[in-house]
N, C-alpha and C positions, 0 to 999 in steps of 0.2 A: 773894239779894235784899239790897238795902241798906236801912238804917234811915232813917226820917224824923225820928227824935228830934232835936229842936232845929234842924232844917233850916228855913230861911226859905222859906215857900211863899206865893206871891201868886196869888189866884184872881180874875181879872177877869170880872165878871158873877157874883159870888159872893153876891149878896143874895137869891137865890131859886133854886128848881128844881135843875138839875144842878150849877150852880156852888156853891150852898150845900151840897149833899150832898158834893161833893168837899172843901169846906172843913171840914165836920164830921168826915169820915173822916180827913183829914190831921191835924186837931187831936187826934182820938182816938189817932192813932199817935204823938203827941208833937211834931208840928211846930209852929213858931211861925208861925201863919197870919195873913195879912192879906187881907180881902176888899175888892174895889173895884167900884164901879158909879157911875152918874150920880146916884142918889137917896140923899141923906143919911138920909132917913127910913127907907127900906127897909134900908139898911145897919145902922142902929141896931137895928131889929127883928131882923135876921138875926144880928147880933153877940150879942145877948142870948139867942139860942136855944142857945148852947153855954156850957159852964161849965168854966173861967172864960171871960168874954166875949173874943172875938177882936178884933184890930185892924181898923180900917176906913180906907178912903181914897176920897174922891170923885174919880172919874176917868171921863172921856168919851173913848171910843176914836176919836171923830171930831175931837178937839181935839189937833192935832199939837203945838202949843206946850205944852199942858198935859201931854201924855204925856212930852215931852222933859224938862220941869221936874220931873215926878214922879220919873223914873228918875235924874236928875242929883242929886236931893236924898236918895236912899235908898241904903243899902248894897246890895251885890250880892245877888241872889236865888239860892237853890239850885234852886227849881222855880217855873215860871210856867205857869198854866193859863188859857187864854182861852176863855170860854164866852159872852161878851157878844155879842148881835146883835139887831137889830130888822129883820126881813125881811118886808115885805109880800108876799103870795102871790096867785097868780091866773094864768090863761092869758096868754101873751105878748101876744096881740092885744087883751086887755082891761086889762092892767096898764099904767098910764101909764109913760112912759119916765123921768119924774122919780122915781116910786116905785121903779122897777127900779134906777136909779142909787143911790138911798138904801139899798136892800137890799145892793147890792154894796159901797157905802162902809162900811156897818155891819159886815158879817160878814167880807168879804175884806180890804178896805183897813184896817179896824180892826186885824185880826190882823197885817197886814203892818207897820203902824206900830209895834205893840208889838214885833214881832221886830226892827225897825230900831233902836229906842231902848233896848230892855231891856239891862240889865247882868246877865248870868247867870254863875254860877260855872262854872269850867272843865269840871267833870263834872256840871253841872246839866242841867235839862231845860226844854223848851218844848213844851206840849201844846195842840193845838187841838181843839175840839169841832165836828165837821162834821155829817154826816147821811147815811143810807143812800140818799137820792135821788140821790147821786152815781153809784151803780151801778144803781139801778132807777128810771129816770125816771118821772115822772107827767105825764100830759097837762095837768093843771091846776096843776102846780108846776115847770114847766120851769126857771125862773130859779133856784129853790132847788137843784135838782140841779146846775146849772152852777156855782153859787157853791160848793157843797160839794166838787165835783170840783176846782175851782181851789184851794180851801183845802188839800185833801189833797196836791195836786201841790206847793203851796208848802211844805208840811211836808217832803216828800221832798227838795226842792232845798235847803232850809235845813239839813237833816241833813248835807248835804255842806259847805255854806258855813260853818256854825257849829261844825262838829266841832272838839273832842270834846264840845261841848254836844249833847245828844240831842234830836231834834225828832220828834214823833209826832202822830198824830190819833186820836181816838176817834169812831166813826161810829154814832150811835144810830138806832134805829127810832122807833116811836111811844112816847113816854114820858109818863107821867101827871104833868105839871108845871102850875104856875099859869097857863101860857100858854093853857090850855083853860078857865080859870075863867069866862070871859065867856060861854061856851056855856050854854044852858039845861041844868040838871042831867040831866033825862031824856034829852035829845038826846045829851049827852056820854056818859052811861052806855051808851046804845044804840050809839054809835059805837065806844066801847072794846070792847064785847062783840062787835060785828060784826068788828072788826079782829082781836081775839084769836082768834076762831073760824077765821080764815083763815090764821093763822100756825102754823108747825110747833110753836112753843113753847106755843101755846094760851093765851097771856097777853100783856098789854102790859107795857112796861117801867116800872120805877120809877127815880127819880133815883139811888138807891143802886146800881143795876145799872151805871150809867155811871161812877159814882164808883169802883166796884171796878176797872173797866178802867183808869181814869186812874191809880189808885194802883199798879196792876201796872206800868204804863209808867214811873212815877216811880221805882220801886224795883227795876227790872230793868236792870242795866247793859248788857246785850247788845241792848236794844231801841232802835232808832233808824230813822227813815225808814219807820216802819210805820203802817198804819191798822188799828186794831182795831175790827171791826164788831160791835156789840151790838144786834141788831135782831129778836130772836126768830125768826130765819129769814126775815125779810121779803124779802131779795134772792133767796132760793132758793124761796120759797113760791109 
């Protein structure tokens, strides 16, 4: 394994959930971490959650000019992790085409634009967060499965194109992140318990579980073109 000490790490979508957990673990490993997202307020709160506070950058993955300007004005990064996405969900015949396109723009094209513009050190890494629906489709989340599969395929192709930069993906199952905070607490707890009981691991995931996998990929020089699934056995259960 290689060290993250003093390495420049950018976590896009790092203001909460999985992205913040990645930032916290990379920071604890000695990296010089910057978190980026669209919300300056959320970034400020997230930055203050680690000691000493980490650097922040307001960045919208849908803003091509903004992305180009950001990378042109910063030094080369050793590691970039893309966790940002806003993806409306629902059955294909009920989800509006406009919402479907927005989901694709956010998660797939956002990652694509980062890959296109980013300046990454020769032996650095680019890591995407996808999702296990790419392998186990849901009748109510068809689009999310398709987007995740496209993102994982993008990672494999980029691993060839950007070599010796290493490009990988981490595919989470159900993770207890703030995305579920809008649910009624009792309903959320019941859903988590129901899903946990159906999984071989008998638990749902935590952001730190995904961060562990991301740091493994960042620090393992032989890992590229890989998708690491961390889903509690959701695909096989």
